[in-house]
C-alpha atoms as one frame of an Amber mdcrd trajectory, in Angstrom:
protein
 -21.341 -25.274  57.186 -22.534 -21.763  57.812 -24.690 -21.010  61.053 -27.633
 -20.446  58.986 -27.294 -23.602  57.504 -26.924 -25.392  60.668 -29.917 -23.609
  61.966 -31.727 -24.653  59.228 -31.043 -28.266  59.460 -31.345 -28.539  63.109
 -34.926 -26.763  62.833 -35.762 -30.163  61.272 -35.324 -31.952  64.390 -38.440
 -33.013  65.622 -37.631 -34.444  69.397 -35.389 -34.017  72.062 -34.033 -37.485
  71.580 -33.409 -36.547  67.984 -31.450 -33.575  69.253 -29.619 -35.381  71.816
 -28.368 -37.572  68.838 -27.646 -34.650  66.610 -25.513 -32.967  69.478 -23.348
 -36.058  69.917 -22.695 -36.439  66.019 -21.781 -32.940  65.799 -19.401 -33.405
  68.444 -17.798 -36.244  67.209 -17.648 -34.547  63.717 -16.365 -31.414  65.131
 -19.363 -29.309  63.862 -19.176 -26.470  66.503 -22.082 -24.473  64.225 -24.291
 -27.480  63.965 -24.303 -28.220  67.846 -24.635 -24.601  68.615 -27.752 -24.325
  66.230 -29.389 -27.704  67.902 -28.958 -26.113  71.057 -30.603 -23.035  70.276
 -33.512 -25.120  68.826 -33.638 -26.922  71.950 -33.497 -23.942  73.936 -36.416
 -22.496  71.465 -38.470 -25.574  72.083 -38.167 -25.829  76.083 -36.364 -29.274
  75.442 -34.779 -28.785  79.037 -33.693 -32.258  79.101 -31.316 -31.963  76.257
 -29.982 -28.581  77.610 -29.270 -30.031  80.874 -27.710 -33.017  79.737 -25.451
 -30.633  77.416 -24.808 -28.284  80.363 -23.320 -31.429  82.493 -20.571 -31.452
  80.207 -19.676 -27.860  79.711 -19.415 -25.745  82.761 -19.391 -22.345  80.737
 -22.740 -23.397  78.772 -24.030 -24.437  82.476 -23.421 -21.006  83.827 -25.075
 -19.045  80.612 -28.045 -21.266  80.714 -28.834 -20.446  84.233 -28.353 -16.979
  83.872 -30.832 -17.143  80.544 -33.334 -19.143  82.654 -33.639 -16.856  85.322
 -34.094 -14.087  82.980 -36.932 -15.769  81.467 -38.464 -16.559  84.828 -38.149
 -12.829  85.911 -39.511 -11.747  82.480 -42.290 -14.236  82.930 -43.287 -12.654
  86.341 -43.036  -9.610  84.740 -45.544 -10.093  82.285 -48.005 -11.754  84.950
 -47.736  -8.947  86.974 -48.432  -6.706  84.000 -51.507  -8.702  83.084 -53.088
  -8.907  86.370 -52.138  -5.255  86.701 -54.324  -4.351  83.753 -56.859  -6.945
  84.297 -57.530  -5.304  88.081 -56.701  -1.732  87.232 -60.563  -1.072  85.827
 -62.134  -3.038  88.779 -60.736  -0.668  91.841 -63.512   1.499  92.978 -62.906
   4.639  94.771 -64.541   4.890  98.125 -67.207   7.174  96.933 -68.131   4.559
  94.051 -67.989   2.197  97.278 -70.608   3.993  99.034 -72.910   4.717  96.066
 -73.059   1.102  95.490 -74.003   0.349  98.458 -76.358   2.891  99.040 -78.299
   1.761  95.923 -78.083  -1.962  96.908 -79.603  -0.731  99.894 -82.226   1.301
  98.259 -83.061  -1.619  95.910 -83.338  -4.107  98.811 -85.751  -1.871 100.726
 -88.002  -1.471  97.742 -88.391  -5.508  97.584 -89.353  -5.718 100.998
């Protein structure tokens, strides 16, 4: 079976439990392509229980998974930092703008009194 075919089959899996069963079946049958494809789908769908169960049986996979998850966390943090930077970059006022706003507010409050 080609990886593309295996990935197409794995894409039809609807739950983490079904993914666990498919991995176990692929291992029993010696179908490494399907095993990898199911793991790929589990990663894409954030089925961490599937990934962690598999990682407990394969040290090299466990190391690769930890590295990949670390990269994802750093990328997510960068995205958050970028979003916050963009959201708040237009809010910053110069000292002159702050002073002008305060003078204007003071003038408005003296008109009310």
